[in-house]
Each structure stands twice: as structure tokens, then as C-alpha cells.
DRENNU-17707 format. One line per 10 residues: number of its first residue (from 1); their letters; for each residue y, z, x of N, C-alpha, C. Coordinates in steps of 0.1 Angstrom, whole numbers, plus 2048, in hexadecimal, padded with zeros to 3 digits. Each point is the difference from the previous one (the first is absolute). Layout:
NUM> A> Y/Z/X/Y/Z/X/Y/Z/X ~ ... $
REM end
This chain:
1> MDTNLNRLPN> A64/AC9/CE6/7F2/7FA/7FD/7FB/806/7F3 ~ 7F8/7F8/7FA/7F9/805/7F4/7F3/808/803 ~ 7F9/804/7F6/7F4/808/803/7F5/7F8/807 ~ 800/7F2/7FF/7F7/7F8/807/804/7FC/80E ~ 80B/806/805/805/7FD/80D/806/7F2/801 ~ 806/7FB/7F5/807/7F3/800/80F/803/800 ~ 807/7F6/805/80F/801/801/805/7FE/7F1 ~ 80A/808/7FD/806/7FF/7F3/808/7F4/7FF ~ 801/7F9/7F4/807/7F3/7FF/80F/801/803 ~ 806/80B/7FF/80F/801/803/803/804/80E $
11> VDYVQGIGIQ> 7F5/801/809/802/804/80E/7FD/7F4/809 ~ 809/7FE/809/7FF/7F4/80A/7F4/802/809 ~ 7FE/80D/805/7F5/802/809/7FD/80F/800 ~ 7F5/804/806/7FC/80E/800/803/805/80E ~ 808/80B/800/805/806/80D/7F4/807/807 ~ 7FE/7FD/80D/7F6/808/807/7F2/7FB/801 ~ 7FD/7F6/7F9/7F3/7F9/802/801/7F1/7FE ~ 7FB/7F9/809/800/7F2/800/7F4/7FA/808 ~ 802/7F4/804/7F5/7FA/808/806/7FD/80E ~ 7F9/806/80A/805/7FE/80E/802/7F2/804 $
21> AAIMGAEKGN> 80C/7FD/805/803/7F2/803/7FC/7FC/80E ~ 7FD/809/809/7FE/7FD/80E/7F3/7F9/802 ~ 7F5/802/7F8/7F3/7FA/803/7FB/7FA/7F2 ~ 7FF/7F3/800/7FB/7F9/7F4/7F8/7F5/805 ~ 7F7/7FC/7F8/7F8/7F4/803/7FD/7F9/7F3 ~ 7FF/7F2/800/7FD/7F8/7F4/7FB/7F2/805 ~ 7F9/7FA/7F7/7FC/7F2/802/80B/7F7/7FC ~ 801/7F4/806/80A/7F6/7FD/800/7FE/7F1 ~ 80C/7FF/7FA/802/7FD/7F2/7FE/80C/7F7 ~ 7FF/80C/805/7FE/80C/7F8/80C/802/7F7 $
31> EYMSDCLAYY> 7FC/802/7F3/80A/801/7F5/809/80C/802 ~ 7FB/80B/804/807/80C/801/80B/7FF/80C ~ 7FC/7FA/80B/809/7FD/80B/80B/7F7/7FB ~ 7FD/7F6/7F8/80A/7F7/7FB/80A/808/7F7 ~ 7FB/809/7F8/808/808/7F8/80A/808/808 ~ 7FB/806/80B/809/808/809/80A/7F8/806 ~ 7FC/7F4/806/80A/7F8/806/80A/7FA/7F7 ~ 7FD/7FE/7F3/809/7FB/7F6/80C/80A/7FE ~ 7FD/80D/802/80B/80A/7FF/80B/7FD/80A ~ 7FD/7FB/80C/809/7FF/80B/807/7F2/7FF $
41> RNLHFSMNKG> 7FC/7F6/7F9/805/7F3/801/80F/7FE/7FF ~ 806/807/7F7/80F/7FE/7FE/808/80C/806 ~ 7FA/808/808/808/80B/806/805/7FD/80D ~ 80B/806/804/806/7FE/80D/800/80D/807 ~ 7FC/800/80D/800/80C/808/808/7FD/80C ~ 809/809/803/809/7FF/80C/7FF/80D/809 ~ 7FA/7FE/80B/7FE/80B/809/80D/804/807 ~ 80A/7F8/800/80C/803/807/808/80B/7F8 ~ 800/7FF/7F3/808/80A/7F8/7F7/809/7F8 ~ 7F4/802/805/7F7/809/7F8/7F6/7F8/7F8 $
51> YDNMAIVAPN> 7F9/807/7F8/7F6/7FA/7F7/805/7FC/7F3 ~ 803/7F4/7FD/803/7FC/7F2/7F3/7FF/7F9 ~ 801/803/7F3/7F4/7FE/7F7/7F4/80A/804 ~ 803/80B/805/7F6/809/804/7FF/80D/7F7 ~ 805/7FF/7F4/800/80B/7F7/7F1/804/7FD ~ 7F8/7F6/7FF/7F2/802/7FE/7F8/7FB/80C ~ 7F9/809/807/7F9/7FD/80D/7F3/7FA/7FE ~ 7FA/7F9/80A/7F4/7F9/7FF/7F4/807/7FA ~ 7FD/80C/803/7F5/807/7F9/801/800/7F1 ~ 80C/802/7FB/803/7FF/7F2/7FE/7F2/7FA $
61> IYAVNAEKYG> 805/7F6/807/7FF/7F2/7FC/7F1/7FD/7FE ~ 7F8/804/80A/7F2/7FC/800/7F9/807/7F5 ~ 804/80D/7FE/7F9/808/7F5/803/7FA/7F2 ~ 80D/7FC/7FE/804/7FB/7F3/7F8/7F3/7FE ~ 7FF/7F7/80A/7F9/7F4/7FF/7F1/801/7FE ~ 7FA/80B/805/7F2/803/7FF/7FC/805/7F2 ~ 80A/805/7F8/7FD/805/7F3/7F8/7F7/7F7 ~ 804/7F3/800/7F9/7F6/7F8/7F2/7FE/803 ~ 7FC/805/80C/7F2/7FF/805/7F8/80D/7FD ~ 807/80A/7FA/7FA/80D/7FD/804/80C/809 $
71> FRYKNEDQYL> 809/7FE/809/805/80B/809/805/80B/7F7 ~ 7FC/80D/804/805/80C/7FA/807/808/80B ~ 80A/808/7FD/807/807/80A/7F9/80D/803 ~ 7F5/7FE/807/7F7/80C/804/7FB/7FD/80E ~ 800/809/809/7FC/7FF/80E/7F1/801/801 ~ 7F9/7F5/7FD/7F2/7FF/801/7FC/7F1/802 ~ 7F4/7FE/805/7FB/7F2/801/800/7FA/7F2 ~ 805/7F4/7FF/801/7F9/7F3/7FA/7F2/801 ~ 7F7/7FD/7F8/7FA/7F3/7FF/806/7F8/7F4 ~ 809/7F7/803/808/7F9/7F6/7FA/7F2/7FD $
81> DNNMVIFKDE> 806/7FA/7F5/7FD/7F3/7FC/803/7F6/80C ~ 7FB/7F4/7FF/802/7F6/80A/7FA/804/80E ~ 7F5/808/800/7F9/804/80C/809/807/80A ~ 809/808/7FB/80A/808/808/7FB/80E/802 ~ 803/805/80C/7FD/80F/803/80D/806/806 ~ 804/80B/7FA/80B/808/806/7F9/80D/805 ~ 801/803/80D/7FA/80C/805/809/80C/7FF ~ 7FA/80B/800/807/80D/800/809/800/80D ~ 80B/806/800/80A/7FF/80B/7FB/805/80D ~ 7F5/807/801/7FB/805/80D/7F9/7F5/808 $
91> VFCEPEFMNH> 7FC/7F5/7F9/7F9/7F5/807/809/7F8/809 ~ 80C/7FD/7FB/80A/7F9/808/80C/809/7FF ~ 804/807/80B/80A/80B/7FF/808/801/80C ~ 809/809/800/808/804/80B/7F8/80B/808 ~ 803/801/80D/7F8/809/809/7FE/80E/7FA ~ 80B/805/7FA/7FF/80E/7FC/7F6/803/7F4 ~ 7FC/7F5/7FA/7F6/802/7F5/7F2/7FB/803 ~ 7FE/7FD/80D/7F3/7FB/804/7F5/80A/7FE ~ 7F4/7FA/7FC/7F4/809/7FE/7F4/7F7/803 ~ 7F4/805/7FC/7F3/7F9/803/7FF/7F2/7F9 $
101> RTYALHLVAH> 808/7FE/7F5/7FF/7F3/7F8/80B/7F6/805 ~ 808/804/809/80B/7F7/805/7FA/7F4/808 ~ 804/7F4/7FC/7FC/7F4/806/80A/7FA/809 ~ 80D/801/7FC/80B/7FB/808/80D/808/7FD ~ 808/800/80B/80C/808/7FF/80D/7F8/7FF ~ 809/804/7F9/80E/7FA/7FF/809/809/808 ~ 804/7FB/80B/808/809/80A/80F/802/7FC ~ 804/7F8/7F6/80E/802/7FA/80A/7FE/80B ~ 7FE/7F6/809/809/7FE/80B/80D/7F9/7FD ~ 800/7F9/7F5/80B/7F8/7FB/805/7F7/80C $
111> SWYNPTLSQK> 7F7/7F9/806/803/7F7/80B/809/7F4/7FC ~ 801/7FE/7F3/807/7F4/7FB/80F/802/7FF ~ 806/80C/803/80E/802/7FF/805/809/80B ~ 80D/800/802/807/809/809/807/80B/7F8 ~ 7FB/80C/800/807/80B/7F8/80E/804/805 ~ 808/804/7F6/80D/805/804/7FE/80E/805 ~ 80B/806/805/7FF/80E/805/7FC/80A/7F5 ~ 806/7FE/7F4/7FC/809/7F5/7F1/7FF/7FC ~ 7FB/7F3/801/7F2/7FE/7FD/7F7/807/80A ~ 804/7FF/80D/7F8/806/80B/800/80F/7FE $
121> IYQSLAQIKF> 80B/806/7FC/801/80F/7FD/7F6/803/7F5 ~ 801/7F8/7F5/7F8/803/7F4/7F1/7FF/804 ~ 7FC/7F6/808/7F2/7FE/804/7FC/80C/809 ~ 808/805/809/7FD/80B/808/7FE/80D/7F8 ~ 809/802/7F6/7FE/80C/7F8/7F4/7FF/7F7 ~ 7FC/7F4/7FC/7F4/7FF/7F7/7F3/803/808 ~ 801/800/80D/7F4/802/808/7FD/80F/801 ~ 80A/809/7FD/7FE/80E/801/7F9/805/7F4 ~ 7F4/805/802/7F7/803/7F4/806/80A/7F7 ~ 807/80A/805/806/80A/7F7/80B/7FA/7F7 $
131> LKRIFDWLEN> 808/7F7/806/80B/7F9/7F8/7F9/7F7/7F6 ~ 7F5/7F9/804/7F9/7F7/7F7/7FB/808/7F4 ~ 7FA/80C/803/7FB/808/7F4/80B/803/7F7 ~ 80C/804/805/80B/804/7F8/804/7F3/7F8 ~ 801/7F5/807/804/7F4/7F9/7F7/7FC/7F5 ~ 7F2/801/803/7F6/7FD/7F6/802/809/7F4 ~ 802/80D/802/801/809/7F5/80D/7FD/7F8 ~ 80B/7FD/807/80C/7FC/7F9/7FE/7F3/7F8 ~ 7F9/7F6/806/7FE/7F4/7F9/7F8/801/7F4 ~ 7F7/80A/7FF/7F8/802/7F4/807/808/7F6 $
141> SKCTRNMIAL> 80C/806/803/808/807/7F7/808/7F6/7F8 ~ 7FF/801/7F3/807/7F6/7F7/80F/800/802 ~ 806/80C/801/80E/801/801/806/7FA/80D ~ 7F8/7FF/80B/805/7FB/80C/7FC/7F1/803 ~ 7F7/7FB/7F8/7FA/7F2/803/80C/7F6/801 ~ 809/800/7F7/80B/7F6/800/809/802/80C ~ 803/80D/804/808/803/80B/7F9/7FB/80D ~ 7F3/802/801/7F9/7FB/80C/800/7F1/801 ~ 7FE/7F9/7F4/801/7F2/800/80D/7FB/805 ~ 80B/806/7FC/80D/7FD/804/802/801/80F $
151> IKKNIWLK> 7FB/80B/805/801/803/80F/7F8/7F5/807 ~ 7F4/7FD/7FC/7F8/7F6/806/807/7F3/800 ~ 806/7FC/7F5/807/7F3/7FF/80C/800/809 ~ 808/80B/801/80C/800/807/7FE/802/80F ~ 7F5/806/804/7FD/802/80E/7F6/7F5/805 ~ 7F5/7FF/7F9/7F5/7F7/805/803/7F2/7FE ~ 806/7FC/7F4/802/7F2/7FD/80E/7FB/804 ~ 807/807/807/80D/7FC/805/7FF/7FA/80E $
REM end
């Protein structure tokens, strides 16, 4: 990111901050939603052999598309062009981040797919707070970021 919290031109997406994909609302014909849907038009997804075309995940897709409306990569309420509002992540969040501002929860149940055994193991380990803290610390370490991305891809996306 640059000093104004914008994505650099040579970077596809900003790791670690995006727009939550689980809870969104828009009026019919919303230009931003059309932008987001256009990303998916020519992609193929196959649940039988893993996730094709998932190198960039939904929160990153939504963030990149929101840039033209004034989105900055900062976790704060943002009032954007075209009458858009992006709320700080605590407003629509996972249960572990719930606080007095939380309006709705994303339970991260992944009810839309049947996980493999390795995915079930990964999900179970991710629920252990101590391991999650270690994982978060490692993920923020520049030297291990690529290694963790590779592990996620080979375990989670297989």
C-alpha cells in the first residue's frame, strides 16, 4: 500500500484486508455489484477437484472493485462514492470478533461444500486459539507469508 492506504499499481490485491463477502446489500442495478459480478463471468469453478480460479478470494475481489469508488485499505467505516458505505469489520463479523457494534455474524459454516479430511483437520486446528495466534504471527512475518500461502493452497484448496 502507499501512504494514502491505496493498493500499489503493480500489486493484484492487498493481503489481509478486504471487504467481507458474507453480508452485503445493494439496490437493483447497483454499479459496484455489477463490477463484482463481472469478475466472475468467464471463470469456471469445479467443486469436485478443488477450487479453480481461487487464487484471489472474494474479500479481495470486492476490495479491488471498490477502489474506484474511493475504498482505502483501512479498517474503518468508509463512506464512498455512489452512496456506498463499507463498515469497520466489527459490524459484520465472525463470532470471535463480536462487540457492542456488531450487527450480524458470519458463522463461517461453509454449508455450500463438503470438505475433504485434510480440510476438516485444517478447520479444527484453526479453532484452537493458541495455534491461531501462532498462525497469525507467522502470517504477518514477511519471510513466512509465501510458505503459508503455499500450505493454504495445498491443504485448503485441494
